C-alpha positions as CSV (number, residue, x, y, z in Angstrom):
1,M,-26.5,36.5,4.0
2,S,-26.7,38.0,0.5
3,S,-28.9,36.9,-2.4
4,P,-26.8,35.2,-5.1
5,S,-27.2,38.1,-7.6
6,S,-25.7,40.6,-5.1
7,V,-23.3,38.5,-3.1
8,P,-20.1,40.5,-2.4
9,R,-17.3,39.2,-4.5
10,L,-13.6,39.8,-5.4
11,V,-11.5,38.5,-8.2
12,V,-7.8,37.8,-7.2
13,A,-5.6,38.4,-10.2
14,A,-1.9,39.0,-10.9
15,P,0.4,40.3,-13.7
16,S,1.8,36.7,-14.2
17,S,1.8,33.2,-12.9
18,G,3.8,32.6,-9.8
19,S,2.9,36.0,-8.2
20,G,1.0,34.4,-5.3
21,K,-2.7,34.3,-6.4
22,T,-3.3,30.9,-4.8
23,T,-1.8,31.9,-1.5
24,V,-3.8,35.1,-1.4
25,A,-7.1,33.7,-2.7
26,T,-6.9,30.6,-0.4
27,G,-5.8,32.7,2.5
28,L,-8.6,35.1,2.0
29,M,-11.2,32.4,1.8
30,A,-10.0,30.8,5.0
31,A,-9.6,34.2,6.8
32,F,-13.2,35.2,5.9
33,A,-14.5,31.7,6.9
34,A,-12.7,32.1,10.3
35,R,-14.8,35.2,10.8
36,G,-18.0,33.2,10.5
37,L,-18.7,34.2,6.9
38,A,-20.1,31.7,4.4
39,V,-17.5,31.8,1.6
40,S,-18.1,30.7,-2.0
41,P,-14.8,29.6,-3.6
42,H,-14.2,29.8,-7.3
43,K,-11.3,29.4,-9.8
44,V,-11.0,30.8,-13.3
45,G,-10.1,28.3,-15.9
46,P,-9.9,24.5,-16.1
47,D,-7.6,23.9,-13.1
48,Y,-8.8,21.0,-10.8
49,I,-6.1,21.3,-8.1
50,D,-6.5,24.8,-6.7
51,P,-10.3,24.3,-6.1
52,G,-9.3,21.5,-3.7
53,Y,-7.4,23.9,-1.6
54,H,-10.2,26.4,-1.9
55,S,-12.7,23.8,-0.6
56,L,-10.4,23.1,2.4
57,A,-10.3,26.8,3.1
58,A,-13.9,27.7,2.7
59,G,-15.6,24.4,3.7
60,R,-17.6,24.4,0.5
61,V,-16.9,22.8,-2.8
62,G,-14.6,24.8,-5.1
63,R,-16.1,25.5,-8.5
64,N,-14.5,26.5,-11.8
65,L,-15.6,29.4,-14.1
66,D,-14.3,28.7,-17.6
67,S,-15.7,30.8,-20.4
68,Y,-13.9,28.7,-23.0
69,L,-15.3,25.3,-21.9
70,C,-18.7,26.6,-20.9
71,G,-19.1,29.8,-22.9
72,P,-19.2,33.3,-21.5
73,E,-23.0,33.1,-21.1
74,L,-22.7,30.4,-18.4
75,V,-20.0,32.1,-16.2
76,A,-22.5,34.3,-14.2
77,P,-25.1,31.5,-13.9
78,L,-22.6,29.0,-12.7
79,F,-21.1,31.6,-10.3
80,L,-24.6,32.3,-8.9
81,H,-25.2,28.6,-8.5
82,G,-22.1,28.2,-6.4
83,A,-22.7,31.4,-4.4
84,R,-26.2,30.4,-3.2
85,G,-26.4,31.0,0.6
86,C,-23.0,32.7,0.8
87,D,-21.9,36.0,2.4
88,V,-18.9,36.6,0.2
89,A,-17.2,35.0,-2.9
90,V,-13.6,34.9,-3.7
91,V,-12.6,34.1,-7.3
92,E,-9.0,33.1,-8.0
93,G,-7.8,34.1,-11.5
94,V,-5.6,32.2,-13.9
95,M,-2.2,33.0,-15.3
96,G,-1.7,36.8,-15.9
97,M,-4.8,38.8,-15.7
98,F,-5.2,39.3,-19.5
99,D,-4.0,35.8,-20.5
100,G,-6.6,33.4,-21.8
101,A,-7.2,30.9,-24.6
102,A,-4.4,31.2,-27.2
103,G,-5.3,33.3,-30.2
104,E,-8.8,34.0,-28.8
105,G,-8.4,37.6,-27.4
106,E,-9.7,37.9,-23.9
107,L,-11.6,34.7,-24.0
108,A,-11.1,32.6,-20.8
109,S,-9.0,35.3,-19.2
110,T,-9.3,36.5,-15.6
111,A,-10.2,40.0,-17.0
112,Q,-13.1,38.6,-19.0
113,V,-14.5,36.7,-16.0
114,A,-14.2,39.8,-13.8
115,K,-16.2,41.8,-16.3
116,L,-18.8,39.0,-16.7
117,L,-19.2,39.0,-12.9
118,R,-19.1,42.8,-12.5
119,A,-16.5,42.1,-9.8
120,P,-13.7,44.3,-8.5
121,V,-10.2,43.0,-8.9
122,V,-7.4,42.8,-6.3
123,L,-4.1,42.6,-8.1
124,V,-1.4,40.5,-6.4
125,V,2.1,41.7,-7.3
126,D,5.3,39.9,-6.6
127,A,7.4,42.8,-5.4
128,S,10.5,40.9,-4.7
129,S,12.6,42.5,-7.4
130,Q,11.3,46.0,-7.6
131,S,10.4,49.1,-5.7
132,R,9.2,52.3,-7.5
133,S,8.6,50.4,-10.7
134,V,5.7,48.7,-9.1
135,A,3.6,51.9,-9.7
136,A,4.2,51.7,-13.5
137,L,3.3,48.0,-13.5
138,V,0.1,48.6,-11.6
139,H,-0.8,51.6,-13.7
140,G,-0.4,49.7,-16.9
141,F,-2.7,46.9,-15.7
142,A,-5.3,49.3,-14.3
143,S,-5.5,51.3,-17.5
144,W,-5.3,48.6,-20.1
145,D,-9.0,47.8,-20.1
146,P,-11.2,50.5,-18.5
147,Q,-14.0,47.9,-18.0
148,V,-11.8,46.0,-15.5
149,R,-11.9,47.7,-12.1
150,I,-8.8,47.2,-10.1
151,G,-9.8,48.1,-6.5
152,G,-6.4,47.7,-4.9
153,V,-3.1,45.8,-4.7
154,I,-1.7,43.2,-2.4
155,L,2.1,43.2,-2.4
156,N,3.7,39.8,-2.0
157,K,7.2,38.7,-1.1
158,V,8.1,42.1,0.4
159,A,11.6,41.9,1.9
160,S,11.6,44.4,4.8
161,D,9.9,47.4,6.3
162,R,12.1,49.7,4.2
163,H,11.1,47.8,1.0
164,E,7.4,48.1,2.0
165,E,7.8,51.9,2.6
166,L,9.3,52.4,-0.9
167,L,6.5,50.3,-2.5
168,R,3.7,52.2,-0.6
169,E,5.2,55.6,-1.6
170,A,5.2,54.6,-5.2
171,L,1.6,53.3,-5.2
172,D,0.3,56.3,-3.1
173,A,1.6,58.6,-5.9
174,A,-0.2,56.4,-8.4
175,G,-3.4,56.5,-6.5
176,T,-3.8,52.8,-6.1
177,P,-4.8,51.5,-2.6
178,V,-2.5,49.0,-0.9
179,L,-4.8,46.4,0.7
180,G,-2.2,44.1,2.0
181,V,1.5,43.4,2.3
182,L,2.8,39.9,2.7
183,R,6.4,39.0,3.7
184,R,8.1,35.9,2.3
185,A,6.7,32.9,4.2
186,P,8.0,29.4,3.2
187,Q,5.4,27.7,5.4
188,V,2.6,28.6,3.0
189,D,4.4,27.0,0.1
190,T,2.7,23.8,-1.3
191,P,4.7,21.1,-3.1
192,S,4.5,20.8,-6.9
193,R,5.4,18.1,-9.4
194,H,4.9,17.5,-13.2
195,L,1.4,19.0,-13.5
196,G,1.4,21.6,-10.8
197,L,0.5,21.5,-7.1
198,V,0.1,18.2,-5.3
199,P,-3.7,17.7,-4.8
200,V,-5.2,18.0,-1.3
201,A,-6.3,14.4,-1.4
202,E,-2.7,13.2,-1.5
203,R,-1.5,15.3,1.5
204,R,-4.5,16.1,3.6
205,A,-2.9,16.8,6.9
206,D,-0.1,18.9,5.4
207,A,-2.6,20.7,3.2
208,V,-4.6,21.7,6.2
209,A,-1.5,23.1,7.8
210,S,-0.6,25.0,4.6
211,V,-4.1,26.5,4.3
212,A,-4.0,27.5,8.0
213,A,-0.6,29.2,7.4
214,M,-2.1,31.1,4.3
215,A,-5.0,32.2,6.4
216,A,-2.8,33.5,9.2
217,Q,-0.5,35.3,6.8
218,V,-3.4,37.0,4.9
219,A,-5.2,37.9,8.2
220,R,-2.0,39.4,9.5
221,G,-0.9,41.2,6.4
222,C,-4.1,42.3,4.7
223,D,-6.9,44.8,5.6
224,L,-9.8,42.3,5.7
225,E,-12.4,45.1,6.4
226,A,-11.2,47.0,3.3
227,L,-11.3,43.9,1.2
228,L,-14.9,43.1,2.3
229,A,-15.9,46.7,1.6
230,L,-14.5,46.4,-1.9
231,A,-16.3,43.1,-2.4
232,R,-19.6,44.7,-1.4
233,G,-19.1,47.2,-4.2
234,A,-19.6,44.5,-6.8
235,G,-22.4,45.2,-9.2
236,A,-25.6,43.1,-9.1
237,L,-25.9,40.4,-11.7
238,S,-29.0,39.8,-13.8
239,G,-30.3,36.4,-14.7
240,A,-30.9,33.3,-12.8
241,A,-28.5,30.8,-11.2
242,W,-27.7,27.7,-13.1
243,D,-29.6,24.7,-11.9
244,P,-28.9,21.1,-13.1
245,A,-32.5,20.0,-13.2
246,E,-33.5,23.1,-15.2
247,A,-30.5,22.6,-17.5
248,L,-31.8,19.1,-18.3
249,S,-35.5,20.0,-18.5
250,S,-34.7,22.7,-21.1
251,L,-33.2,20.2,-23.5
252,P,-35.1,19.0,-26.5
253,A,-36.8,15.6,-26.1
254,A,-34.3,12.7,-26.2
255,R,-34.4,10.7,-29.4
256,P,-34.9,7.0,-29.2
257,V,-31.8,4.8,-28.7
258,T,-30.8,3.1,-32.0
259,S,-29.8,-0.5,-32.2
260,S,-26.2,0.4,-32.6
261,E,-26.3,2.3,-29.3
262,G,-28.0,-0.1,-27.0
263,A,-31.3,-1.6,-26.1
264,A,-34.6,0.3,-26.4
265,P,-35.7,2.3,-23.4
266,G,-37.3,0.1,-20.7
267,P,-38.9,1.0,-17.4
268,R,-37.4,4.0,-15.7
269,R,-35.2,3.2,-12.7
270,R,-32.6,5.0,-10.7
271,P,-29.3,3.5,-11.9
272,V,-26.1,3.6,-9.8
273,V,-23.3,5.4,-11.4
274,A,-19.9,4.7,-9.8
275,L,-17.6,7.8,-9.7
276,A,-13.8,7.1,-9.3
277,G,-12.3,9.2,-6.5
278,G,-9.6,9.0,-3.9
279,P,-6.0,10.3,-4.3
280,A,-5.5,8.8,-7.8
281,F,-8.6,10.4,-9.4
282,T,-9.1,13.9,-8.0
283,F,-10.1,15.7,-11.2
284,S,-13.8,16.4,-11.6
285,Y,-16.1,19.3,-11.8
286,A,-18.8,19.5,-9.1
287,E,-21.5,20.0,-11.8
288,Q,-20.9,16.6,-13.3
289,S,-22.2,14.6,-10.3
290,E,-25.0,17.2,-9.9
291,L,-26.1,16.6,-13.5
292,L,-25.9,12.9,-13.1
293,T,-28.1,13.1,-10.0
294,A,-30.6,15.5,-11.7
295,A,-30.8,13.1,-14.6
296,G,-32.0,10.4,-12.3
297,A,-28.8,8.5,-11.3
298,E,-27.5,7.7,-7.8
299,A,-23.8,8.9,-8.0
300,V,-21.6,6.8,-5.6
301,V,-17.9,7.7,-5.1
302,F,-15.4,4.8,-4.7
303,D,-11.6,4.7,-4.4
304,P,-9.8,2.5,-6.9
305,L,-6.8,2.4,-4.6
306,R,-8.7,0.9,-1.7
307,D,-12.0,-0.6,-2.9
308,E,-11.8,-4.1,-4.3
309,R,-15.2,-3.9,-6.0
310,L,-17.4,-1.4,-7.6
311,P,-20.3,0.1,-5.6
312,D,-23.3,-2.3,-5.3
313,G,-25.5,-2.3,-8.3
314,A,-23.2,-0.1,-10.4
315,G,-24.7,0.2,-13.9
316,G,-22.3,2.8,-15.1
317,L,-18.8,4.1,-14.4
318,V,-17.2,7.6,-14.7
319,I,-13.4,7.8,-14.2
320,G,-12.2,11.4,-14.3
321,G,-8.7,12.8,-14.3
322,G,-5.9,12.7,-11.8
323,F,-2.6,11.1,-11.3
324,P,-2.7,7.3,-11.9
325,E,0.9,7.4,-13.0
326,V,1.9,8.3,-9.4
327,Y,-0.2,5.4,-8.1
328,A,0.4,2.9,-10.9
329,A,1.8,0.2,-8.6
330,E,-1.1,0.4,-6.2
331,L,-3.8,0.5,-8.9
332,S,-2.2,-2.5,-10.6
333,A,-2.0,-4.4,-7.3
334,N,-5.8,-4.0,-6.9
335,E,-6.5,-6.9,-9.3
336,P,-10.1,-7.6,-8.0
337,L,-11.2,-4.1,-8.9
338,R,-9.4,-4.1,-12.3
339,K,-11.3,-7.3,-13.2
340,A,-14.6,-5.8,-12.0
341,V,-14.0,-2.7,-14.2
342,A,-13.2,-4.9,-17.2
343,A,-16.3,-7.1,-16.6
344,L,-18.5,-4.0,-16.4
345,A,-17.1,-2.7,-19.6
346,E,-17.4,-6.1,-21.3
347,S,-21.1,-6.2,-20.3
348,G,-21.7,-3.1,-22.4
349,A,-22.5,-0.9,-19.5
350,P,-21.7,2.8,-20.0
351,V,-18.1,3.8,-19.0
352,A,-16.9,7.4,-19.4
353,A,-13.1,8.0,-18.9
354,E,-11.2,11.2,-19.1
355,C,-7.4,11.4,-19.2
356,A,-6.4,9.5,-16.0
357,G,-9.4,7.3,-16.6
358,L,-8.2,6.6,-20.1
359,L,-4.8,5.4,-18.7
360,Y,-6.5,3.2,-16.2
361,L,-8.5,1.4,-18.9
362,C,-5.4,0.6,-21.0
363,R,-3.7,-2.7,-20.9
364,E,-0.8,-1.3,-19.0
365,L,0.7,2.0,-17.6
366,D,4.5,2.2,-17.5
367,G,4.6,-1.6,-17.9
368,L,2.2,-2.3,-15.0
369,P,-1.1,-4.1,-15.8
370,M,-4.2,-1.9,-15.7
371,C,-7.8,-2.9,-16.5
372,G,-7.2,-4.1,-20.1
373,V,-10.4,-2.7,-21.4
374,L,-8.6,-0.9,-24.3
375,D,-6.0,-2.5,-26.5
376,A,-3.5,0.3,-25.8
377,R,-0.5,1.0,-23.6
378,A,0.2,4.2,-21.7
379,R,3.5,5.6,-20.5
380,M,5.0,8.7,-19.0
381,S,6.5,11.3,-21.4
382,E,8.9,14.2,-21.1
383,R,6.5,16.3,-23.2
384,L,3.7,18.3,-21.7
385,T,0.5,18.4,-23.7
386,L,-1.5,21.4,-22.7
387,G,-4.3,23.5,-24.1
388,Y,-7.9,24.0,-25.0
389,R,-9.4,21.9,-27.8
390,D,-12.4,22.2,-30.1
391,A,-13.8,18.7,-30.7
392,V,-16.5,17.0,-32.5
393,A,-17.9,13.5,-31.7
394,V,-16.7,11.2,-34.5
395,S,-19.4,8.5,-33.8
396,D,-22.4,7.8,-31.6
397,S,-21.4,6.9,-28.0
398,V,-22.8,6.7,-24.5
399,L,-21.9,10.4,-24.1
400,A,-22.8,12.1,-27.4
401,A,-24.3,11.5,-30.8
402,A,-22.0,11.8,-33.8
403,G,-21.5,15.4,-34.8
404,T,-21.9,16.8,-31.3
405,R,-19.5,19.6,-30.8
406,M,-17.8,20.2,-27.4
407,R,-14.9,22.1,-26.1
408,G,-12.3,20.4,-24.0
409,H,-8.9,20.8,-22.3
410,E,-5.8,18.6,-22.4
411,F,-3.2,18.5,-19.6
412,H,-0.9,15.5,-19.3
413,R,2.6,14.2,-19.5
414,T,1.7,10.8,-20.7
415,V,1.3,9.1,-24.1
416,V,-1.2,6.4,-25.1
417,E,-0.3,4.2,-28.0
418,P,-2.3,4.0,-30.2
419,G,-3.8,7.4,-29.6
420,A,-7.1,6.4,-31.1
421,G,-9.1,3.2,-31.5
422,A,-10.8,1.8,-34.6
423,V,-13.7,4.0,-33.6
424,P,-12.2,7.3,-32.3
425,A,-14.0,9.4,-29.7
426,W,-13.3,12.9,-31.0
427,G,-12.0,14.7,-34.0
428,V,-9.9,17.6,-32.8
429,R,-9.2,20.7,-34.9
430,A,-6.3,22.3,-33.1
431,P,-3.4,22.6,-32.7
432,E,-3.4,20.0,-35.5
433,R,-6.3,18.0,-37.1
434,R,-6.4,14.5,-35.6
435,V,-8.7,11.9,-34.2
436,E,-8.4,10.9,-30.6
437,G,-9.7,8.5,-28.0
438,F,-11.7,5.3,-28.1
439,V,-15.4,4.3,-28.5
440,Q,-16.2,0.6,-28.1
441,Q,-19.4,-1.0,-26.8
442,G,-20.4,1.3,-23.9
443,V,-16.9,2.8,-23.4
444,H,-16.0,6.4,-24.2
445,A,-12.4,7.1,-23.3
446,S,-10.4,10.2,-24.2
447,Y,-7.7,12.6,-23.0
448,L,-10.1,15.5,-23.2
449,H,-11.4,17.0,-20.0
450,T,-14.9,18.4,-20.7
451,H,-17.3,20.4,-18.5
452,W,-20.8,18.8,-18.7
453,A,-22.6,22.0,-17.8
454,A,-21.8,23.2,-21.3
455,E,-23.6,20.2,-22.8
456,P,-26.0,18.8,-20.1
457,G,-27.4,16.3,-22.7
458,V,-24.2,14.3,-22.1
459,A,-25.4,13.5,-18.5
460,R,-28.9,12.6,-19.7
461,R,-27.7,10.4,-22.4
462,F,-25.2,8.6,-20.1
463,V,-27.9,7.9,-17.5
464,E,-30.4,6.7,-20.1
465,R,-27.8,4.2,-21.3
466,C,-27.3,3.1,-17.7
467,R,-31.0,2.4,-17.5
468,T,-31.1,0.4,-20.7
469,S,-27.8,-1.5,-20.6
């Protein structure tokens, strides 16, 4: 077992989306785990779905590394936090290797994260429509940024032995090691819909089979020993692992609660914070619940599809992202829980809702009754809203004081009308200036996904409101 700062690690990248990164990264995690190694799974960017497959493969929670949401300075500490006690780490990249936040250079790209982690890169190339040209492609990626070390290539979707021979000849001449060759294998495919892969929670048994197929394909087609040797060549990282308790203790002293924000602080107690989970609400970062716990809360997960009441003693509610539009009928049919959520919100208790949570709090979703906490209606749309956002809190809320700046990410095919309440949650600067979301009583509801590790005071503030509401 390695110390976190020297844990062997690989970054799995590709020239473009759709090359096979998820298959290779997930298969590698599972193949290494099958050898008895403790594997730390990571994903570059804001994606919530791939880490679910990573977690299934590695047997540990999948974690995100996003230098836009959290800042480049937190990438290595968050990695070290996740890699504690592990023998090897596998980091799946995002999009093409040099693609990141629009107009921000290398920020949030796989290449930037690989450099921040001092990790070698394995380039996954879809070879289905090329032979000798693969050498020029790989050479271009290997030479574009000398600080990014491409340690080898895994060729995906190779058609035949002859095709493999031509590809290897070209790459041998270019001096790039071939660390694996994967044939086309439909059994490793995972179903997709309007926002990407279907989450593990919605297809558990089939997902287990898919991950097993990925592991078998990678173990059969890749040189695992060479990949481990490459991973062991990663440079040591300086600095300490991120720790939720330390992140909170390093904050300035909390200012007193004002009359507009809630009651004055009372005796300290351990409040129960209900976290929405289950197939309809699968989008959350692991650090969120860790921060809530470190701030003194008892975080209890419940399933709005099945549970007819909130967890006992719930004094706060966090509803993250997911696919309520897929489960709108079932969520609507659970009237006892909808009423319980509305009653909690009406009492002034803290409620934080992101994206899917926002939809659930509306009066209706695609014509079906929801919780009715917000005087707004939600519906599916043909238009995809996608991208990073710079945001500033418009007013004081249970999450942030007015003027607090945070970065977020939007990813949805729904529309909420109106898009903002009388007191909006955020002012957003790009792609156009606008206000967004809702703040009312103890409710903060918005389309923006945020990473609380970037602003741990959010967790402390939320838990304090749970204590005093």
